[in-house]
PQR file with spaces between the fields and no chain letter, atoms N, CA, C, O and H, PARSE charges and radii, in Angstrom:
ATOM       1  N    LEU     1      15.779  -10.840  -14.523 -0.4000 1.5000
ATOM       2  CA   LEU     1      16.134  -10.122  -13.325 -0.0000 2.0000
ATOM       3  C    LEU     1      14.861   -9.621  -12.663  0.5500 1.7000
ATOM       4  O    LEU     1      14.037   -8.966  -13.303 -0.5500 1.4000
ATOM       5  N    ARG     2      14.702   -9.926  -11.395 -0.4000 1.5000
ATOM       6  CA   ARG     2      13.576   -9.431  -10.595 -0.0000 2.0000
ATOM       7  C    ARG     2      14.154   -8.649   -9.429  0.5500 1.7000
ATOM       8  O    ARG     2      15.230   -8.976   -8.928 -0.5500 1.4000
ATOM       9  H    ARG     2      15.371  -10.458  -10.875  0.4000 1.0000
ATOM      10  N    PHE     3      13.454   -7.632   -9.004 -0.4000 1.5000
ATOM      11  CA   PHE     3      13.955   -6.870   -7.870 -0.0000 2.0000
ATOM      12  C    PHE     3      12.812   -6.347   -7.023  0.5500 1.7000
ATOM      13  O    PHE     3      11.669   -6.266   -7.472 -0.5500 1.4000
ATOM      14  H    PHE     3      12.580   -7.367   -9.410  0.4000 1.0000
ATOM      15  N    ASP     4      13.143   -5.992   -5.787 -0.4000 1.5000
ATOM      16  CA   ASP     4      12.175   -5.488   -4.817 -0.0000 2.0000
ATOM      17  C    ASP     4      12.480   -4.022   -4.558  0.5500 1.7000
ATOM      18  O    ASP     4      13.631   -3.649   -4.335 -0.5500 1.4000
ATOM      19  H    ASP     4      14.072   -6.058   -5.423  0.4000 1.0000
ATOM      20  N    THR     5      11.446   -3.198   -4.588 -0.4000 1.5000
ATOM      21  CA   THR     5      11.648   -1.756   -4.413 -0.0000 2.0000
ATOM      22  C    THR     5      11.604   -1.297   -2.969  0.5500 1.7000
ATOM      23  O    THR     5      12.163   -0.247   -2.649 -0.5500 1.4000
ATOM      24  H    THR     5      10.511   -3.501   -4.769  0.4000 1.0000
ATOM      25  N    SER     6      10.966   -2.039   -2.093 -0.4000 1.5000
ATOM      26  CA   SER     6      10.637   -1.491   -0.779 -0.0000 2.0000
ATOM      27  C    SER     6      11.843   -1.038    0.035  0.5500 1.7000
ATOM      28  O    SER     6      11.776    0.022    0.658 -0.5500 1.4000
ATOM      29  H    SER     6      10.513   -2.891   -2.353  0.4000 1.0000
ATOM      30  N    SER     7      12.909   -1.767    0.059 -0.4000 1.5000
ATOM      31  CA   SER     7      14.048   -1.376    0.890 -0.0000 2.0000
ATOM      32  C    SER     7      14.888   -0.269    0.279  0.5500 1.7000
ATOM      33  O    SER     7      15.746    0.290    0.963 -0.5500 1.4000
ATOM      34  H    SER     7      12.963   -2.628   -0.447  0.4000 1.0000
ATOM      35  N    SER     8      14.675    0.059   -0.961 -0.4000 1.5000
ATOM      36  CA   SER     8      15.448    1.129   -1.600 -0.0000 2.0000
ATOM      37  C    SER     8      14.747    2.477   -1.554  0.5500 1.7000
ATOM      38  O    SER     8      15.383    3.503   -1.791 -0.5500 1.4000
ATOM      39  H    SER     8      13.978   -0.395   -1.517  0.4000 1.0000
ATOM      40  N    LEU     9      13.467    2.501   -1.257 -0.4000 1.5000
ATOM      41  CA   LEU     9      12.690    3.741   -1.310 -0.0000 2.0000
ATOM      42  C    LEU     9      13.219    4.854   -0.404  0.5500 1.7000
ATOM      43  O    LEU     9      13.172    6.017   -0.804 -0.5500 1.4000
ATOM      44  H    LEU     9      12.951    1.666   -1.064  0.4000 1.0000
ATOM      45  N    PRO    10      13.722    4.552    0.803 -0.5600 1.5000
ATOM      46  CA   PRO    10      14.222    5.650    1.636  0.2800 2.0000
ATOM      47  C    PRO    10      15.544    6.246    1.135  0.5500 1.7000
ATOM      48  O    PRO    10      15.937    7.329    1.568 -0.5500 1.4000
ATOM      49  N    PHE    11      16.217    5.557    0.242 -0.4000 1.5000
ATOM      50  CA   PHE    11      17.578    5.935   -0.127 -0.0000 2.0000
ATOM      51  C    PHE    11      17.736    6.500   -1.531  0.5500 1.7000
ATOM      52  O    PHE    11      18.787    7.049   -1.863 -0.5500 1.4000
ATOM      53  H    PHE    11      15.898    4.677   -0.110  0.4000 1.0000
ATOM      54  N    LEU    12      16.707    6.373   -2.356 -0.4000 1.5000
ATOM      55  CA   LEU    12      16.774    6.878   -3.724 -0.0000 2.0000
ATOM      56  C    LEU    12      15.664    7.887   -3.960  0.5500 1.7000
ATOM      57  O    LEU    12      14.553    7.713   -3.459 -0.5500 1.4000
ATOM      58  H    LEU    12      15.854    5.928   -2.086  0.4000 1.0000
ATOM      59  N    PRO    13      15.950    8.936   -4.714 -0.5600 1.5000
ATOM      60  CA   PRO    13      14.882    9.880   -5.038  0.2800 2.0000
ATOM      61  C    PRO    13      13.820    9.221   -5.921  0.5500 1.7000
ATOM      62  O    PRO    13      14.142    8.340   -6.718 -0.5500 1.4000
ATOM      63  N    PRO    14      12.571    9.633   -5.790 -0.5600 1.5000
ATOM      64  CA   PRO    14      11.491    9.030   -6.583  0.2800 2.0000
ATOM      65  C    PRO    14      11.776    8.996   -8.084  0.5500 1.7000
ATOM      66  O    PRO    14      11.462    8.006   -8.745 -0.5500 1.4000
ATOM      67  N    GLU    15      12.367   10.063   -8.632 -0.4000 1.5000
ATOM      68  CA   GLU    15      12.631   10.077  -10.073 -0.0000 2.0000
ATOM      69  C    GLU    15      13.632    8.995  -10.472  0.5500 1.7000
ATOM      70  O    GLU    15      13.547    8.459  -11.577 -0.5500 1.4000
ATOM      71  H    GLU    15      12.621   10.867   -8.095  0.4000 1.0000
ATOM      72  N    GLU    16      14.573    8.668   -9.595 -0.4000 1.5000
ATOM      73  CA   GLU    16      15.537    7.604   -9.888 -0.0000 2.0000
ATOM      74  C    GLU    16      14.843    6.242   -9.876  0.5500 1.7000
ATOM      75  O    GLU    16      15.125    5.391  -10.719 -0.5500 1.4000
ATOM      76  H    GLU    16      14.642    9.104   -8.698  0.4000 1.0000
ATOM      77  N    ILE    17      13.954    6.043   -8.938 -0.4000 1.5000
ATOM      78  CA   ILE    17      13.207    4.784   -8.874 -0.0000 2.0000
ATOM      79  C    ILE    17      12.320    4.637  -10.103  0.5500 1.7000
ATOM      80  O    ILE    17      12.231    3.551  -10.676 -0.5500 1.4000
ATOM      81  H    ILE    17      13.724    6.734   -8.253  0.4000 1.0000
ATOM      82  N    ARG    18      11.663    5.722  -10.515 -0.4000 1.5000
ATOM      83  CA   ARG    18      10.835    5.659  -11.726 -0.0000 2.0000
ATOM      84  C    ARG    18      11.688    5.312  -12.951  0.5500 1.7000
ATOM      85  O    ARG    18      11.237    4.569  -13.822 -0.5500 1.4000
ATOM      86  H    ARG    18      11.735    6.605  -10.050  0.4000 1.0000
ATOM      87  N    LYS    19      12.911    5.838  -13.028 -0.4000 1.5000
ATOM      88  CA   LYS    19      13.814    5.494  -14.140 -0.0000 2.0000
ATOM      89  C    LYS    19      14.156    4.008  -14.123  0.5500 1.7000
ATOM      90  O    LYS    19      14.155    3.352  -15.165 -0.5500 1.4000
ATOM      91  H    LYS    19      13.277    6.442  -12.320  0.4000 1.0000
ATOM      92  N    LEU    20      14.447    3.482  -12.938 -0.4000 1.5000
ATOM      93  CA   LEU    20      14.766    2.058  -12.824 -0.0000 2.0000
ATOM      94  C    LEU    20      13.576    1.187  -13.222  0.5500 1.7000
ATOM      95  O    LEU    20      13.736    0.184  -13.918 -0.5500 1.4000
ATOM      96  H    LEU    20      14.447    4.015  -12.092  0.4000 1.0000
ATOM      97  N    LEU    21      12.384    1.580  -12.774 -0.4000 1.5000
ATOM      98  CA   LEU    21      11.183    0.825  -13.136 -0.0000 2.0000
ATOM      99  C    LEU    21      10.952    0.867  -14.645  0.5500 1.7000
ATOM     100  O    LEU    21      10.556   -0.131  -15.247 -0.5500 1.4000
ATOM     101  H    LEU    21      12.255    2.394  -12.208  0.4000 1.0000
ATOM     102  N    SER    22      11.197    2.000  -15.236 -0.4000 1.5000
ATOM     103  CA   SER    22      11.038    2.132  -16.679 -0.0000 2.0000
ATOM     104  C    SER    22      12.060    1.260  -17.408  0.5500 1.7000
ATOM     105  O    SER    22      11.736    0.607  -18.400 -0.5500 1.4000
ATOM     106  H    SER    22      11.519    2.811  -14.746  0.4000 1.0000
ATOM     107  N    HIS    23      13.278    1.257  -16.916 -0.4000 1.5000
ATOM     108  CA   HIS    23      14.347    0.491  -17.567 -0.0000 2.0000
ATOM     109  C    HIS    23      14.127   -1.022  -17.446  0.5500 1.7000
ATOM     110  O    HIS    23      14.220   -1.743  -18.439 -0.5500 1.4000
ATOM     111  H    HIS    23      13.541    1.787  -16.110  0.4000 1.0000
ATOM     112  N    PHE    24      13.836   -1.499  -16.235 -0.4000 1.5000
ATOM     113  CA   PHE    24      13.706   -2.939  -16.006 -0.0000 2.0000
ATOM     114  C    PHE    24      12.284   -3.452  -16.229  0.5500 1.7000
ATOM     115  O    PHE    24      12.080   -4.649  -16.429 -0.5500 1.4000
ATOM     116  H    PHE    24      13.760   -0.913  -15.428  0.4000 1.0000
ATOM     117  N    GLY    25      11.306   -2.552  -16.196 -0.4000 1.5000
ATOM     118  CA   GLY    25       9.911   -2.945  -16.381 -0.0000 2.0000
ATOM     119  C    GLY    25       9.233   -3.241  -15.060  0.5500 1.7000
ATOM     120  O    GLY    25       9.746   -4.000  -14.237 -0.5500 1.4000
ATOM     121  H    GLY    25      11.472   -1.580  -16.034  0.4000 1.0000
ATOM     122  N    ALA    26       8.072   -2.630  -14.866 -0.4000 1.5000
ATOM     123  CA   ALA    26       7.314   -2.852  -13.630 -0.0000 2.0000
ATOM     124  C    ALA    26       6.949   -4.325  -13.459  0.5500 1.7000
ATOM     125  O    ALA    26       6.743   -4.790  -12.338 -0.5500 1.4000
ATOM     126  H    ALA    26       7.655   -2.013  -15.534  0.4000 1.0000
ATOM     127  N    GLU    27       6.869   -5.055  -14.566 -0.4000 1.5000
ATOM     128  CA   GLU    27       6.520   -6.482  -14.484 -0.0000 2.0000
ATOM     129  C    GLU    27       7.610   -7.323  -13.823  0.5500 1.7000
ATOM     130  O    GLU    27       7.378   -8.486  -13.493 -0.5500 1.4000
ATOM     131  H    GLU    27       7.036   -4.678  -15.477  0.4000 1.0000
ATOM     132  N    ASN    28       8.783   -6.753  -13.628 -0.4000 1.5000
ATOM     133  CA   ASN    28       9.898   -7.468  -12.995 -0.0000 2.0000
ATOM     134  C    ASN    28      10.168   -6.990  -11.578  0.5500 1.7000
ATOM     135  O    ASN    28      11.219   -7.281  -11.007 -0.5500 1.4000
ATOM     136  H    ASN    28       8.972   -5.808  -13.896  0.4000 1.0000
ATOM     137  N    CYS    29       9.235   -6.268  -11.022 -0.4000 1.5000
ATOM     138  CA   CYS    29       9.436   -5.657   -9.712 -0.0000 2.0000
ATOM     139  C    CYS    29       8.450   -6.212   -8.694  0.5500 1.7000
ATOM     140  O    CYS    29       7.282   -6.454   -8.999 -0.5500 1.4000
ATOM     141  H    CYS    29       8.381   -6.032  -11.485  0.4000 1.0000
ATOM     142  N    PHE    30       8.946   -6.405   -7.488 -0.4000 1.5000
ATOM     143  CA   PHE    30       8.130   -6.822   -6.352 -0.0000 2.0000
ATOM     144  C    PHE    30       8.169   -5.724   -5.298  0.5500 1.7000
ATOM     145  O    PHE    30       8.946   -4.775   -5.394 -0.5500 1.4000
ATOM     146  H    PHE    30       9.895   -6.208   -7.240  0.4000 1.0000
ATOM     147  N    PHE    31       7.323   -5.871   -4.300 -0.4000 1.5000
ATOM     148  CA   PHE    31       7.324   -4.937   -3.181 -0.0000 2.0000
ATOM     149  C    PHE    31       7.169   -5.719   -1.884  0.5500 1.7000
ATOM     150  O    PHE    31       6.223   -6.491   -1.730 -0.5500 1.4000
ATOM     151  H    PHE    31       6.691   -6.642   -4.222  0.4000 1.0000
ATOM     152  N    GLY    32       8.095   -5.520   -0.955 -0.4000 1.5000
ATOM     153  CA   GLY    32       7.936   -6.045    0.395 -0.0000 2.0000
ATOM     154  C    GLY    32       8.256   -7.502    0.608  0.5500 1.7000
ATOM     155  O    GLY    32       7.768   -8.085    1.576 -0.5500 1.4000
ATOM     156  H    GLY    32       8.863   -4.892   -1.081  0.4000 1.0000
ATOM     157  N    VAL    33       9.047   -8.124   -0.240 -0.4000 1.5000
ATOM     158  CA   VAL    33       9.346   -9.543   -0.033 -0.0000 2.0000
ATOM     159  C    VAL    33      10.320   -9.774    1.109  0.5500 1.7000
ATOM     160  O    VAL    33      10.519  -10.913    1.529 -0.5500 1.4000
ATOM     161  H    VAL    33       9.443   -7.651   -1.026  0.4000 1.0000
ATOM     162  N    ASP    34      10.933   -8.703    1.622 -0.4000 1.5000
ATOM     163  CA   ASP    34      11.900   -8.834    2.712 -0.0000 2.0000
ATOM     164  C    ASP    34      11.369   -8.312    4.049  0.5500 1.7000
ATOM     165  O    ASP    34      12.148   -8.026    4.958 -0.5500 1.4000
ATOM     166  H    ASP    34      10.772   -7.777    1.281  0.4000 1.0000
ATOM     167  N    TYR    35      10.057   -8.189    4.168 -0.4000 1.5000
ATOM     168  CA   TYR    35       9.490   -7.698    5.419 -0.0000 2.0000
ATOM     169  C    TYR    35       9.658   -8.711    6.510  0.5500 1.7000
ATOM     170  O    TYR    35       9.722   -9.905    6.219 -0.5500 1.4000
ATOM     171  H    TYR    35       9.424   -8.420    3.429  0.4000 1.0000
ATOM     172  N    PRO    36       9.734   -8.295    7.757 -0.5600 1.5000
ATOM     173  CA   PRO    36       9.433   -7.011    8.371  0.2800 2.0000
ATOM     174  C    PRO    36      10.672   -6.134    8.600  0.5500 1.7000
ATOM     175  O    PRO    36      10.953   -5.752    9.736 -0.5500 1.4000
ATOM     176  N    MET    37      11.393   -5.820    7.563 -0.4000 1.5000
ATOM     177  CA   MET    37      12.606   -5.026    7.689 -0.0000 2.0000
ATOM     178  C    MET    37      12.332   -3.570    8.085  0.5500 1.7000
ATOM     179  O    MET    37      13.041   -3.023    8.930 -0.5500 1.4000
ATOM     180  H    MET    37      11.165   -6.130    6.640  0.4000 1.0000
ATOM     181  N    TRP    38      11.321   -2.937    7.492 -0.4000 1.5000
ATOM     182  CA   TRP    38      11.009   -1.530    7.734 -0.0000 2.0000
ATOM     183  C    TRP    38       9.540   -1.398    8.133  0.5500 1.7000
ATOM     184  O    TRP    38       8.788   -2.372    8.092 -0.5500 1.4000
ATOM     185  H    TRP    38      10.745   -3.381    6.805  0.4000 1.0000
ATOM     186  N    ASP    39       9.147   -0.211    8.510 -0.4000 1.5000
ATOM     187  CA   ASP    39       7.746    0.073    8.819 -0.0000 2.0000
ATOM     188  C    ASP    39       6.952    0.070    7.513  0.5500 1.7000
ATOM     189  O    ASP    39       7.165    0.932    6.661 -0.5500 1.4000
ATOM     190  H    ASP    39       9.757    0.580    8.543  0.4000 1.0000
ATOM     191  N    TYR    40       6.058   -0.871    7.351 -0.4000 1.5000
ATOM     192  CA   TYR    40       5.349   -1.043    6.080 -0.0000 2.0000
ATOM     193  C    TYR    40       4.497    0.170    5.717  0.5500 1.7000
ATOM     194  O    TYR    40       4.328    0.469    4.534 -0.5500 1.4000
ATOM     195  H    TYR    40       5.885   -1.572    8.043  0.4000 1.0000
ATOM     196  N    ARG    41       3.954    0.877    6.720 -0.4000 1.5000
ATOM     197  CA   ARG    41       3.145    2.055    6.415 -0.0000 2.0000
ATOM     198  C    ARG    41       3.972    3.141    5.727  0.5500 1.7000
ATOM     199  O    ARG    41       3.529    3.744    4.749 -0.5500 1.4000
ATOM     200  H    ARG    41       4.092    0.634    7.680  0.4000 1.0000
ATOM     201  N    LYS    42       5.167    3.380    6.242 -0.4000 1.5000
ATOM     202  CA   LYS    42       6.040    4.392    5.639 -0.0000 2.0000
ATOM     203  C    LYS    42       6.507    3.948    4.257  0.5500 1.7000
ATOM     204  O    LYS    42       6.618    4.761    3.339 -0.5500 1.4000
ATOM     205  H    LYS    42       5.526    2.890    7.036  0.4000 1.0000
ATOM     206  N    GLU    43       6.778    2.666    4.118 -0.4000 1.5000
ATOM     207  CA   GLU    43       7.208    2.150    2.810 -0.0000 2.0000
ATOM     208  C    GLU    43       6.093    2.294    1.777  0.5500 1.7000
ATOM     209  O    GLU    43       6.354    2.665    0.633 -0.5500 1.4000
ATOM     210  H    GLU    43       6.688    2.005    4.863  0.4000 1.0000
ATOM     211  N    LEU    44       4.860    2.007    2.169 -0.4000 1.5000
ATOM     212  CA   LEU    44       3.737    2.176    1.245 -0.0000 2.0000
ATOM     213  C    LEU    44       3.513    3.645    0.896  0.5500 1.7000
ATOM     214  O    LEU    44       3.184    3.965   -0.246 -0.5500 1.4000
ATOM     215  H    LEU    44       4.648    1.706    3.099  0.4000 1.0000
ATOM     216  N    GLU    45       3.684    4.529    1.856 -0.4000 1.5000
ATOM     217  CA   GLU    45       3.580    5.967    1.566 -0.0000 2.0000
ATOM     218  C    GLU    45       4.618    6.363    0.515  0.5500 1.7000
ATOM     219  O    GLU    45       4.308    7.077   -0.439 -0.5500 1.4000
ATOM     220  H    GLU    45       3.951    4.269    2.785  0.4000 1.0000
ATOM     221  N    ARG    46       5.852    5.891    0.700 -0.4000 1.5000
ATOM     222  CA   ARG    46       6.906    6.199   -0.266 -0.0000 2.0000
ATOM     223  C    ARG    46       6.583    5.600   -1.635  0.5500 1.7000
ATOM     224  O    ARG    46       6.808    6.224   -2.672 -0.5500 1.4000
ATOM     225  H    ARG    46       6.104    5.310    1.475  0.4000 1.0000
ATOM     226  N    PHE    47       6.056    4.391   -1.615 -0.4000 1.5000
ATOM     227  CA   PHE    47       5.715    3.728   -2.865 -0.0000 2.0000
ATOM     228  C    PHE    47       4.638    4.505   -3.617  0.5500 1.7000
ATOM     229  O    PHE    47       4.794    4.780   -4.807 -0.5500 1.4000
ATOM     230  H    PHE    47       5.873    3.884   -0.773  0.4000 1.0000
ATOM     231  N    PHE    48       3.557    4.859   -2.945 -0.4000 1.5000
ATOM     232  CA   PHE    48       2.474    5.573   -3.619 -0.0000 2.0000
ATOM     233  C    PHE    48       2.879    6.985   -4.032  0.5500 1.7000
ATOM     234  O    PHE    48       2.281    7.561   -4.941 -0.5500 1.4000
ATOM     235  H    PHE    48       3.429    4.636   -1.979  0.4000 1.0000
ATOM     236  N    ALA    49       3.887    7.543   -3.372 -0.4000 1.5000
ATOM     237  CA   ALA    49       4.399    8.858   -3.770 -0.0000 2.0000
ATOM     238  C    ALA    49       5.088    8.813   -5.136  0.5500 1.7000
ATOM     239  O    ALA    49       5.334    9.859   -5.737 -0.5500 1.4000
ATOM     240  H    ALA    49       4.373    7.075   -2.634  0.4000 1.0000
ATOM     241  N    LEU    50       5.399    7.614   -5.629 -0.4000 1.5000
ATOM     242  CA   LEU    50       5.993    7.479   -6.959 -0.0000 2.0000
ATOM     243  C    LEU    50       4.996    7.827   -8.048  0.5500 1.7000
ATOM     244  O    LEU    50       5.382    8.117   -9.180 -0.5500 1.4000
ATOM     245  H    LEU    50       5.199    6.764   -5.141  0.4000 1.0000
ATOM     246  N    GLU    51       3.708    7.799   -7.708 -0.4000 1.5000
ATOM     247  CA   GLU    51       2.622    8.131   -8.634 -0.0000 2.0000
ATOM     248  C    GLU    51       2.660    7.288   -9.908  0.5500 1.7000
ATOM     249  O    GLU    51       2.616    7.806  -11.023 -0.5500 1.4000
ATOM     250  H    GLU    51       3.395    7.563   -6.788  0.4000 1.0000
ATOM     251  N    LEU    52       2.742    5.983   -9.706 -0.4000 1.5000
ATOM     252  CA   LEU    52       2.689    5.042  -10.825 -0.0000 2.0000
ATOM     253  C    LEU    52       1.236    4.839  -11.228  0.5500 1.7000
ATOM     254  O    LEU    52       0.326    5.269  -10.521 -0.5500 1.4000
ATOM     255  H    LEU    52       2.778    5.562   -8.799  0.4000 1.0000
ATOM     256  N    SER    53       1.022    4.194  -12.345 -0.4000 1.5000
ATOM     257  CA   SER    53      -0.345    3.906  -12.787 -0.0000 2.0000
ATOM     258  C    SER    53      -0.968    2.841  -11.874  0.5500 1.7000
ATOM     259  O    SER    53      -0.259    2.123  -11.169 -0.5500 1.4000
ATOM     260  H    SER    53       1.762    3.845  -12.920  0.4000 1.0000
ATOM     261  N    ASP    54      -2.287    2.753  -11.898 -0.4000 1.5000
ATOM     262  CA   ASP    54      -2.978    1.733  -11.102 -0.0000 2.0000
ATOM     263  C    ASP    54      -2.520    0.331  -11.480  0.5500 1.7000
ATOM     264  O    ASP    54      -2.325   -0.515  -10.608 -0.5500 1.4000
ATOM     265  H    ASP    54      -2.863    3.336  -12.470  0.4000 1.0000
ATOM     266  N    SER    55      -2.349    0.084  -12.763 -0.4000 1.5000
ATOM     267  CA   SER    55      -1.921   -1.257  -13.186 -0.0000 2.0000
ATOM     268  C    SER    55      -0.498   -1.553  -12.717  0.5500 1.7000
ATOM     269  O    SER    55      -0.199   -2.688  -12.344 -0.5500 1.4000
ATOM     270  H    SER    55      -2.507    0.772  -13.471  0.4000 1.0000
ATOM     271  N    GLU    56       0.379   -0.557  -12.730 -0.4000 1.5000
ATOM     272  CA   GLU    56       1.744   -0.770  -12.213 -0.0000 2.0000
ATOM     273  C    GLU    56       1.706   -1.019  -10.709  0.5500 1.7000
ATOM     274  O    GLU    56       2.417   -1.890  -10.208 -0.5500 1.4000
ATOM     275  H    GLU    56       0.136    0.365  -13.033  0.4000 1.0000
ATOM     276  N    ASN    57       0.882   -0.263   -9.987 -0.4000 1.5000
ATOM     277  CA   ASN    57       0.748   -0.477   -8.543 -0.0000 2.0000
ATOM     278  C    ASN    57       0.292   -1.896   -8.242  0.5500 1.7000
ATOM     279  O    ASN    57       0.891   -2.579   -7.411 -0.5500 1.4000
ATOM     280  H    ASN    57       0.305    0.445  -10.394  0.4000 1.0000
ATOM     281  N    ARG    58      -0.764   -2.343   -8.912 -0.4000 1.5000
ATOM     282  CA   ARG    58      -1.285   -3.695   -8.676 -0.0000 2.0000
ATOM     283  C    ARG    58      -0.233   -4.749   -8.994  0.5500 1.7000
ATOM     284  O    ARG    58      -0.053   -5.707   -8.243 -0.5500 1.4000
ATOM     285  H    ARG    58      -1.251   -1.788   -9.587  0.4000 1.0000
ATOM     286  N    ALA    59       0.456   -4.564  -10.108 -0.4000 1.5000
ATOM     287  CA   ALA    59       1.471   -5.536  -10.514 -0.0000 2.0000
ATOM     288  C    ALA    59       2.571   -5.625   -9.466  0.5500 1.7000
ATOM     289  O    ALA    59       2.922   -6.717   -9.020 -0.5500 1.4000
ATOM     290  H    ALA    59       0.309   -3.786  -10.719  0.4000 1.0000
ATOM     291  N    ILE    60       3.111   -4.486   -9.077 -0.4000 1.5000
ATOM     292  CA   ILE    60       4.245   -4.466   -8.152 -0.0000 2.0000
ATOM     293  C    ILE    60       3.839   -4.920   -6.755  0.5500 1.7000
ATOM     294  O    ILE    60       4.589   -5.642   -6.099 -0.5500 1.4000
ATOM     295  H    ILE    60       2.826   -3.599   -9.439  0.4000 1.0000
ATOM     296  N    LEU    61       2.671   -4.507   -6.295 -0.4000 1.5000
ATOM     297  CA   LEU    61       2.248   -4.827   -4.932 -0.0000 2.0000
ATOM     298  C    LEU    61       1.776   -6.267   -4.763  0.5500 1.7000
ATOM     299  O    LEU    61       1.839   -6.796   -3.654 -0.5500 1.4000
ATOM     300  H    LEU    61       2.062   -3.920   -6.828  0.4000 1.0000
ATOM     301  N    SER    62       1.307   -6.916   -5.822 -0.4000 1.5000
ATOM     302  CA   SER    62       0.816   -8.285   -5.624 -0.0000 2.0000
ATOM     303  C    SER    62       0.902   -9.185   -6.850  0.5500 1.7000
ATOM     304  O    SER    62       1.376  -10.316   -6.745 -0.5500 1.4000
ATOM     305  H    SER    62       1.255   -6.487   -6.724  0.4000 1.0000
ATOM     306  N    GLU    63       0.458   -8.714   -7.997 -0.4000 1.5000
ATOM     307  CA   GLU    63       0.304   -9.602   -9.153 -0.0000 2.0000
ATOM     308  C    GLU    63       1.622  -10.217   -9.632  0.5500 1.7000
ATOM     309  O    GLU    63       1.642  -11.381  -10.031 -0.5500 1.4000
ATOM     310  H    GLU    63       0.073   -7.795   -8.082  0.4000 1.0000
ATOM     311  N    ASN    64       2.710   -9.465   -9.599 -0.4000 1.5000
ATOM     312  CA   ASN    64       3.984  -10.015  -10.062 -0.0000 2.0000
ATOM     313  C    ASN    64       4.453  -11.178   -9.198  0.5500 1.7000
ATOM     314  O    ASN    64       4.915  -12.195   -9.714 -0.5500 1.4000
ATOM     315  H    ASN    64       2.694   -8.520   -9.275  0.4000 1.0000
ATOM     316  N    LEU    65       4.335  -11.025   -7.894 -0.4000 1.5000
ATOM     317  CA   LEU    65       4.772  -12.100   -7.000 -0.0000 2.0000
ATOM     318  C    LEU    65       3.859  -13.313   -7.132  0.5500 1.7000
ATOM     319  O    LEU    65       4.332  -14.450   -7.129 -0.5500 1.4000
ATOM     320  H    LEU    65       3.960  -10.198   -7.475  0.4000 1.0000
ATOM     321  N    GLU    66       2.562  -13.078   -7.246 -0.4000 1.5000
ATOM     322  CA   GLU    66       1.637  -14.192   -7.443 -0.0000 2.0000
ATOM     323  C    GLU    66       1.986  -14.967   -8.711  0.5500 1.7000
ATOM     324  O    GLU    66       2.002  -16.198   -8.702 -0.5500 1.4000
ATOM     325  H    GLU    66       2.178  -12.155   -7.248  0.4000 1.0000
ATOM     326  N    ALA    67       2.262  -14.257   -9.792 -0.4000 1.5000
ATOM     327  CA   ALA    67       2.623  -14.916  -11.058 -0.0000 2.0000
ATOM     328  C    ALA    67       3.948  -15.659  -10.905  0.5500 1.7000
ATOM     329  O    ALA    67       4.084  -16.781  -11.393 -0.5500 1.4000
ATOM     330  H    ALA    67       2.249  -13.257   -9.799  0.4000 1.0000
ATOM     331  N    PHE    68       4.916  -15.055  -10.240 -0.4000 1.5000
ATOM     332  CA   PHE    68       6.219  -15.667  -10.044 -0.0000 2.0000
ATOM     333  C    PHE    68       6.103  -16.964   -9.241  0.5500 1.7000
ATOM     334  O    PHE    68       6.764  -17.956   -9.548 -0.5500 1.4000
ATOM     335  H    PHE    68       4.806  -14.143   -9.844  0.4000 1.0000
ATOM     336  N    LEU    69       5.254  -16.942   -8.210 -0.4000 1.5000
ATOM     337  CA   LEU    69       5.062  -18.128   -7.373 -0.0000 2.0000
ATOM     338  C    LEU    69       4.069  -19.113   -7.979  0.5500 1.7000
ATOM     339  O    LEU    69       3.958  -20.251   -7.523 -0.5500 1.4000
ATOM     340  H    LEU    69       4.717  -16.136   -7.961  0.4000 1.0000
ATOM     341  N    GLY    70       3.344  -18.671   -9.010 -0.4000 1.5000
ATOM     342  CA   GLY    70       2.369  -19.538   -9.645 -0.0000 2.0000
ATOM     343  C    GLY    70       1.112  -19.721   -8.820  0.5500 1.7000
ATOM     344  O    GLY    70       0.452  -20.756   -8.907 -0.5500 1.4000
ATOM     345  H    GLY    70       3.434  -17.746   -9.381  0.4000 1.0000
ATOM     346  N    GLU    71       0.779  -18.722   -8.024 -0.4000 1.5000
ATOM     347  CA   GLU    71      -0.402  -18.803   -7.170 -0.0000 2.0000
ATOM     348  C    GLU    71      -1.225  -17.542   -7.285  0.5500 1.7000
ATOM     349  O    GLU    71      -0.720  -16.499   -7.701 -0.5500 1.4000
ATOM     350  H    GLU    71       1.315  -17.881   -7.954  0.4000 1.0000
ATOM     351  N    SER    72      -2.495  -17.633   -6.919 -0.4000 1.5000
ATOM     352  CA   SER    72      -3.347  -16.460   -6.915 -0.0000 2.0000
ATOM     353  C    SER    72      -4.004  -16.331   -5.549  0.5500 1.7000
ATOM     354  O    SER    72      -4.556  -17.297   -5.021 -0.5500 1.4000
ATOM     355  H    SER    72      -2.905  -18.480   -6.582  0.4000 1.0000
ATOM     356  N    TYR    73      -3.940  -15.126   -4.981 -0.4000 1.5000
ATOM     357  CA   TYR    73      -4.534  -14.860   -3.678 -0.0000 2.0000
ATOM     358  C    TYR    73      -5.694  -13.889   -3.783  0.5500 1.7000
ATOM     359  O    TYR    73      -6.198  -13.414   -2.765 -0.5500 1.4000
ATOM     360  H    TYR    73      -3.492  -14.342   -5.410  0.4000 1.0000
ATOM     361  N    SER    74      -6.125  -13.587   -5.002 -0.4000 1.5000
ATOM     362  CA   SER    74      -7.215  -12.625   -5.195 -0.0000 2.0000
ATOM     363  C    SER    74      -8.545  -13.285   -4.996  0.5500 1.7000
ATOM     364  O    SER    74      -9.582  -12.633   -5.118 -0.5500 1.4000
ATOM     365  H    SER    74      -5.715  -13.973   -5.829  0.4000 1.0000
């Protein structure tokens, strides 16, 4: 199961999102695959307000999708 956090951030409290990430694993999460649905600046503000670790941020914001697609953009 893979999921995207960006469209849920305005509707769930940060602690609920952190629980979901803990349950499903940050390695199974993407960010922003459905853009341009919302204002990306506000979505990123909400995302960083979760106060995840640097490695979780990198994974969710880019590395997980790159691995899923089998490509590297770094």
